[in-house]
C-alpha positions in Angstrom: -22.8 -18.4 13.1 -23.1 -20.0 16.4 -20.4 -21.2 19.1 -19.7 -21.5 23.0 -17.5 -18.2 24.5 -14.7 -18.3 27.2 -14.5 -15.2 28.7 -12.2 -13.2 30.4 -13.2 -11.1 32.5 -11.4 -7.2 32.5 -11.5 -7.9 36.7 -9.2 -11.2 36.3 -5.7 -11.9 35.0 -6.1 -11.8 31.4 -2.4 -12.8 30.5 -2.6 -15.9 32.9 -6.3 -16.7 31.6 -5.2 -16.5 28.4 -2.2 -19.1 28.8 -5.0 -21.6 31.0 -7.4 -21.0 27.8 -4.6 -21.9 25.4 -3.9 -25.3 27.2 -7.1 -26.2 27.5 -7.6 -25.2 24.2 -5.4 -27.4 22.4 -6.3 -30.1 25.0 -9.4 -30.1 23.3 -11.5 -30.0 26.7 -13.8 -27.9 24.9 -16.4 -28.0 22.4 -15.8 -29.7 18.9 -14.9 -27.0 16.4 -17.4 -27.0 12.8 -15.1 -28.1 9.5 -15.6 -24.9 8.3 -13.1 -23.2 10.7 -10.7 -25.8 9.8 -11.3 -25.7 6.7 -10.8 -21.5 6.4 -7.8 -21.6 8.3 -6.4 -23.9 6.1 -7.1 -21.5 3.0 -5.8 -18.8 4.8 -2.5 -21.1 5.5 -2.2 -22.1 2.1 -2.6 -18.7 0.5 0.3 -17.6 3.2 2.3 -20.3 1.5 2.4 -18.9 -1.8 2.9 -15.4 -1.0 6.2 -16.2 1.3 8.0 -18.9 -1.7 8.0 -16.2 -3.9 8.7 -13.8 -1.9 11.7 -15.3 -1.3 12.5 -16.8 -5.1 12.0 -12.7 -6.3 15.0 -12.1 -3.7 12.9 -9.3 -1.5 15.4 -7.9 0.6 14.2 -8.3 4.7 13.2 -12.2 4.1 16.7 -13.0 2.1 18.7 -10.9 4.9 16.9 -12.6 7.9 16.9 -16.4 5.9 20.6 -15.4 5.7 20.5 -14.9 9.0 18.4 -18.1 10.5 21.3 -20.2 8.8 23.6 -18.5 11.1 21.7 -20.5 13.9 21.7 -23.9 12.9 20.5 -26.5 15.6 21.4 -30.3 15.0 18.6 -31.3 17.5 15.2 -31.7 16.2 13.4 -30.2 19.8 15.3 -27.5 19.7 15.0 -26.1 16.1 12.8 -25.6 13.0 13.3 -25.4 9.0 12.9 -22.3 7.0 10.6 -22.3 3.9 11.8 -24.7 1.0 14.9 -26.1 3.6 15.6 -29.3 5.6 18.5 -27.5 7.3 17.1 -27.0 11.7 17.5 -23.5 13.2 17.4 -21.7 16.0 12.9 -21.5 15.8 13.0 -18.2 16.9 15.3 -17.5 13.9 13.3 -19.6 11.6 10.0 -18.4 12.2 11.4 -14.7 12.3 12.8 -15.6 8.7 9.4 -17.1 7.2 7.0 -14.7 8.7 8.7 -12.5 6.6 8.6 -13.9 3.6 4.9 -14.6 4.2 4.2 -10.9 4.6 6.7 -9.2 2.7 4.1 -8.7 -0.5 1.1 -7.3 1.2 -0.5 -9.9 -0.1 -2.1 -12.7 2.4 -5.4 -12.2 4.8 -6.8 -9.4 6.5 -8.8 -8.4 9.5 -10.6 -5.0 10.3 -11.4 -6.0 14.7 -15.0 -5.5 13.6 -17.6 -7.7 15.7 -20.7 -5.6 16.4 -22.6 -8.3 17.2 -21.0 -8.6 20.8 -20.3 -4.7 20.3 -16.9 -5.4 20.2 -15.7 -2.7 17.0 -12.6 -1.7 17.9 -11.3 -2.0 14.3 -7.6 -2.7 14.8 -5.8 -4.4 11.8 -4.4 -7.8 11.5 -2.9 -10.0 9.6 -2.4 -14.1 8.7 1.4 -13.5 9.3 1.5 -15.7 12.0 1.2 -19.1 11.1 4.8 -20.1 10.8 5.1 -20.0 14.7 3.0 -22.6 14.8 4.3 -24.7 12.2 7.6 -24.2 14.6 6.1 -25.4 18.0 4.7 -28.6 16.2 7.9 -29.5 14.3 9.7 -29.1 17.8 6.8 -31.2 19.5 6.3 -33.7 17.1 2.5 -32.5 16.5 0.3 -33.9 13.3 -1.6 -32.3 11.0 -5.0 -32.0 13.0 -3.3 -30.2 16.2 -1.4 -28.3 13.8 -4.7 -26.3 12.1 -6.0 -26.2 15.6 -2.7 -23.8 16.5 -3.5 -22.3 13.7 -7.5 -21.5 14.9 -6.4 -20.5 18.0 -3.7 -18.0 17.3 -6.1 -16.1 14.7 -8.9 -16.3 17.5 -6.8 -14.7 20.1 -5.1 -12.3 17.9 -8.8 -11.3 15.9 -10.6 -10.6 19.0 -8.0 -8.4 20.4 -8.1 -6.5 17.9 -12.3 -6.3 18.5 -11.6 -4.7 21.7 -8.2 -2.5 21.7 -7.5 -0.3 18.6 -3.4 -0.1 19.0 -3.9 2.4 15.9 -5.1 5.0 17.9 -2.0 5.4 19.9 0.5 4.8 16.9 1.6 1.6 18.1 1.7 -1.1 15.0 -1.1 -3.9 15.1 1.7 -6.7 15.2 1.7 -6.0 19.2 -1.7 -8.5 19.3 -0.7 -11.0 16.9 3.2 -11.3 19.0 0.7 -11.8 22.1 -1.3 -14.2 20.5 2.2 -16.2 19.3 4.0 -16.1 22.9 0.6 -17.5 24.2 0.3 -20.3 21.4 4.2 -21.1 21.3 4.0 -21.3 24.7 0.8 -23.4 24.7 2.4 -25.9 22.1 5.5 -25.9 23.5 4.5 -27.2 27.1 4.7 -24.3 29.2 2.9 -23.8 32.3 -0.3 -20.9 32.2 2.4 -18.9 34.6 5.4 -19.2 32.0 2.8 -17.6 29.3 2.2 -15.2 31.5 5.5 -14.4 31.8 6.3 -14.3 28.1 2.9 -12.1 27.5 4.5 -9.6 29.6 8.0 -9.8 29.0 6.2 -9.6 25.0 4.2 -6.4 25.6 6.4 -4.2 28.2 9.9 -5.0 26.0 8.9 -5.3 22.8 6.1 -2.7 21.7 6.5 -1.3 17.7 5.4 1.9 17.3 4.1 3.1 13.3 7.1 5.0 13.2 7.8 2.1 11.1 5.4 2.9 8.5 5.8 7.0 8.6 7.6 8.2 5.7 7.4 9.2 1.8 8.6 6.1 1.1 8.2 2.7 3.3 11.2 0.3 4.1 11.9 -2.9 4.8 10.7 -2.0 8.8 7.1 -1.7 7.7 6.9 -5.2 6.0 9.0 -7.3 8.4 7.0 -5.6 11.7 5.1 -9.0 12.2 8.4 -11.4 11.6 10.5 -9.3 14.3 7.5 -9.5 16.6 7.2 -13.0 16.2 10.9 -13.6 16.9 10.7 -11.9 20.4 7.2 -14.1 20.9 9.3 -17.3 20.4 12.0 -15.8 22.0 10.2 -14.6 25.7 8.1 -18.0 25.5 11.9 -19.7 25.9 12.9 -17.2 28.4 9.9 -18.1 30.4 10.8 -21.9 29.7 14.0 -21.5 30.9 12.8 -19.6 34.7 12.4 -16.0 33.4 10.2 -14.4 35.3 8.4 -11.1 33.1 6.2 -8.9 34.8 3.1 -10.6 35.6 -1.1 -9.1 34.8 0.3 -7.1 32.2 -2.9 -6.4 30.8 -3.7 -5.0 33.9 -0.5 -3.3 34.3 -1.1 0.6 34.9 2.4 1.0 33.2 1.6 -0.9 30.2 0.1 0.2 26.8 -3.1 -1.0 27.1 -4.2 0.7 30.8 -1.9 4.0 29.9 -3.4 4.2 27.0 -7.1 3.7 27.8 -7.4 3.6 31.7 -9.9 1.5 33.6 -12.4 1.9 36.0 -10.5 0.9 38.7 -6.7 -0.3 38.9 -8.1 -3.9 39.5 -9.6 -3.6 35.8 -8.2 -4.2 32.5 -9.9 -1.5 29.8 -11.9 -4.5 28.4 -13.4 -8.3 28.8 -11.7 -10.6 26.3 -14.4 -13.4 24.3 -12.9 -16.3 23.0 -14.6 -19.0 21.2 -14.3 -22.5 22.4 -16.2 -24.2 19.8 -18.7 -24.2 16.7 -18.0 -21.9 13.9 -18.0 -18.5 15.6 -14.4 -18.1 15.6 -12.8 -14.6 14.5 -10.7 -16.2 11.4 -14.1 -16.6 9.8 -15.0 -13.0 9.4 -11.3 -12.0 8.3 -10.6 -11.6 4.7 -8.6 -12.5 1.5 -6.0 -10.6 -0.5 -6.6 -11.5 -4.2 -3.1 -10.5 -5.6 -0.6 -7.4 -4.4 -2.9 -4.7 -2.8 -3.6 -2.9 0.2 -7.0 -4.2 1.4 -8.7 -1.3 1.9 -8.4 -1.0 -2.2 -10.4 -3.9 -2.7 -13.8 -1.8 -3.1 -12.1 0.2 -5.9 -11.0 -2.6 -7.8 -14.0 -4.0 -7.5 -15.8 -1.1 -8.8 -13.2 -0.5 -11.4 -13.8 -4.4 -12.8 -17.8 -4.1 -12.2 -17.3 -1.0 -14.9 -14.3 -2.4 -17.0 -17.3 -5.5 -17.9 -20.2 -3.4 -18.1 -19.0 -0.9 -20.4 -16.2 -2.8 -22.2 -15.2 0.5 -24.7 -13.7 1.4 -21.8 -10.7 -0.6 -22.9 -10.4 0.7 -26.8 -8.4 4.1 -25.8 -6.7 5.4 -22.2 -7.0 9.1 -24.0 -10.9 8.6 -23.9 -10.7 8.4 -20.0 -10.8 12.2 -18.9 -10.8 11.4 -15.2 -11.4 9.0 -12.4 -12.8 9.4 -8.9 -12.8 7.3 -6.1 -14.8 7.8 -3.3 -14.0 6.0 -0.1 -13.7 5.8 3.9 -11.5 6.8 6.4 -9.1 5.2 7.4 -8.7 4.5 3.7 -8.9 7.9 2.3 -6.0 9.1 4.3 -4.1 5.7 4.5 -4.0 4.9 0.5 -5.0 8.4 -0.1 -2.2 9.7 1.3 -0.5 12.5 -0.9 2.8 11.6 -0.6 1.8 8.2 -2.3 0.7 9.4 -5.0 4.5 9.2 -6.7 5.4 5.8 -5.3 8.7 4.9 -6.1 9.1 1.6 -4.4 6.6 -1.4 -4.3 5.9 -0.6 -0.1 4.5 2.9 -1.3 2.5 1.7 -4.6 1.1 -1.4 -2.9 -0.5 1.3 0.0 -0.7 4.1 -3.4 -4.9 4.2 -4.0 -3.4 5.9 -7.6 -1.0 3.8 -8.5 -3.3 0.4 -7.9 -5.9 1.4 -9.9 -4.4 3.1 -12.6 -2.1 0.0 -13.1 -5.4 -2.1 -13.3 -6.6 0.3 -15.7 -3.2 -0.4 -18.0 -3.5 -3.4 -18.1 -7.2 -4.2 -19.1 -6.6 -1.4 -21.9 -3.6 -3.7 -23.2 -5.0 -7.0 -22.7 -8.7 -6.1 -23.9 -9.7 -8.0 -20.7 -11.2 -7.3 -17.7 -11.8 -9.7 -14.5 -10.3 -10.4 -11.1 -8.4 -13.2 -12.3 -7.6 -11.5 -15.6 -6.4 -8.4 -13.9 -4.3 -9.9 -10.7 -1.7 -7.7 -9.4 1.4 -9.9 -8.9 5.3 -8.9 -8.1 5.9 -7.7 -11.4 3.3 -5.2 -11.1 5.4 -3.3 -9.3 9.3 -4.1 -10.9 11.3 -0.5 -11.6 9.9 -0.9 -14.6 5.9 -1.0 -13.8 6.5 2.0 -11.0 7.2 4.4 -13.6 5.7 2.8 -16.5 4.3 6.5 -18.8 1.2 5.4 -18.9 0.4 4.4 -15.5 1.6 7.8 -14.6 -0.7 9.6 -17.0 -3.7 7.5 -15.8 -2.6 8.3 -11.7 -2.4 12.4 -12.7 -6.2 11.8 -13.7 -7.4 10.3 -10.3 -9.3 12.3 -8.2 -9.3 10.5 -4.6 -12.4 11.8 -2.1 -13.5 11.5 1.5 -17.1 10.1 1.1 -18.0 11.6 4.9 -19.9 10.0 7.6 -22.5 8.1 4.8 -19.2 5.9 3.8 -17.4 6.2 7.6 -20.9 4.5 9.0 -20.6 1.8 6.4 -17.1 0.6 7.7 -15.8 -2.1 9.0 -18.6 -3.8 8.3 -17.9 -3.1 4.4 -15.4 -1.8 2.2 -17.3 1.3 1.0 -16.2 2.9 -2.2 -17.9 4.3 -5.8 -15.8 4.6 -8.2 -16.9 6.9 -11.1 -15.3 7.3 -14.8 -15.5 10.6 -17.0 -15.2 9.1 -20.6 -15.5 11.7 -23.7 -17.5 9.0 -25.8 -19.6 7.3 -23.0 -20.5 10.1 -20.5 -20.3 9.7 -16.8 -20.2 6.2 -15.1 -20.3 4.9 -11.9 -19.9 1.7 -10.4 -22.1 1.9 -7.8 -21.8 1.5 -3.9 -19.6 -1.3 -3.3 -19.4 -2.7 0.2 -17.8 -6.5 -0.2 -15.8 -6.9 -2.8 -14.5 -10.4 -4.1 -12.1 -11.5 -0.9 -14.6 -10.2 1.9 -15.8 -12.1 4.2 -19.3 -11.5 3.4 -18.7 -11.5 -0.4 -21.5 -14.3 -1.4 -19.8 -14.2 -5.4 -18.9 -17.9 -5.3 -15.4 -17.0 -6.8 -13.5 -17.2 -3.8 -11.6 -21.3 -4.4 -11.3 -20.7 -7.9 -9.5 -17.0 -7.2 -7.3 -18.1 -4.7 -6.2 -20.8 -6.5 -5.1 -18.7 -9.4 -3.1 -16.8 -7.1 -1.5 -20.0 -5.6 -0.4 -20.9 -8.8 0.9 -17.6 -10.2 3.3 -16.7 -6.9 4.2 -20.4 -6.7 5.4 -20.6 -9.9 7.4 -18.3 -9.1 9.3 -20.5 -6.7 8.7 -23.8 -7.9 8.8 -26.0 -11.0 5.7 -27.6 -9.6 3.4 -25.7 -8.6 0.5 -27.9 -8.2 2.9 -30.1 -6.1 2.9 -27.5 -3.7 -0.4 -26.6 -3.2 -1.2 -30.3 -3.0 2.0 -30.4 0.1 -0.2 -27.7 1.9 -3.6 -28.9 1.5 -5.2 -31.4 3.6 -3.2 -30.7 6.7 -5.9 -32.2 8.9 -4.5 -35.9 7.4 -0.9 -35.2 7.5 1.1 -37.3 10.0 3.6 -35.5 12.9 6.5 -36.9 10.7 4.8 -35.3 7.6 4.2 -32.3 9.6 8.4 -32.2 10.5 9.1 -32.5 7.0 6.7 -30.0 5.4 8.9 -26.7 4.5 11.2 -30.0 2.8 10.8 -28.7 -0.6 12.9 -27.2 -3.7 12.4 -23.9 -3.6 14.0 -21.6 -6.4 15.7 -18.9 -4.8 
């Protein structure tokens, strides 16, 4: 892949530079963006829609609370309001963004990134997710922009948050990764809304100085709504900060070099005139951050994708495993850090909520194995994890719970750690009374990974969309077409993008 890059040096005011770069990028003052980049971001957006509308239709708590709240802030002026999913009612844009981003993130089933760019040496390794597209849609709807402009804004948002994830690892300091998304949201929303570079800088200053969430939202034996809604609340504060800045509120300047703000506070640079990093942003070509982001093919923490791939490989190669669960005496998963700590946490061996279960390796793998044995089928599409796999009955399914007790989770040490985040290095082994010891071998690039070359992704994403959207729409095919080929859509069509029938 190749691109021309714009560098924001650590020696300059990068917050102001981000604002000007975004303005120039959206005004097409740089090179052409390859068609593959538009296609990729379109797929991530389409995937996020299926996740979002199904979460609303299933009555999940945080999206319902935030959606109900949004409808209490109605607006009549289309230049000052935006709709929620499945509605033509205009509400305060920050409230629409909070509700829609919360729905997108609720299942934890949409895109993800690992903050890894070895070609440039930017390998900080921060996580992130494609949760923030409703920010761009809200801006496009208020400003009367067409589909091509909308997609360009989405590419830019993923570029900024993706490149920030490559140069600064927030999780090292127990700060939630959504801060990168909040900064990107403030920059892109501001540029799309017509803010000046100085106003965007001010909005970024407000976000970084007033609204920094710590990973306390992800701590505890059973996770809460705060974990799933973190991106939504970050996006809400970003939009609010932009509007305040555009009204004249002045936030802290030059915040990425501010010695009291999080970046320099945690990673003090060599001098007071520097930030801790240079930031490289693609201007054109095909080497955009979104091209290295990964898809999830169901409801599971992405760190478990290697184990899922390993299990499916074994079941396809040894279908006799599906005959009798009692013949499986043990199942071993060897994996890298941080996956070993995140989804292998002993606290997650007994998940009682969906938010904990979809971050529990033992639950994920035991559920897949149970489904495979019950259905006598093995494959990503056949075993795709859906909301029903995390309902109250499934959380306490006796066969699943029995299989969970037979799973051993191991840290593979340096041999595995050094291969992440290039891949998701995992080995899955099954001890079987009749078949003996079975091994998947080392899995690096499972389905959905940006480096996977299976060719199955389009078909699997379509299947995922159909199954999730069917929970929210009587016509999931129509919904798929509505959110496909956005580059060809008029400003009027973008304004009505969320105006569709939604089962609530």
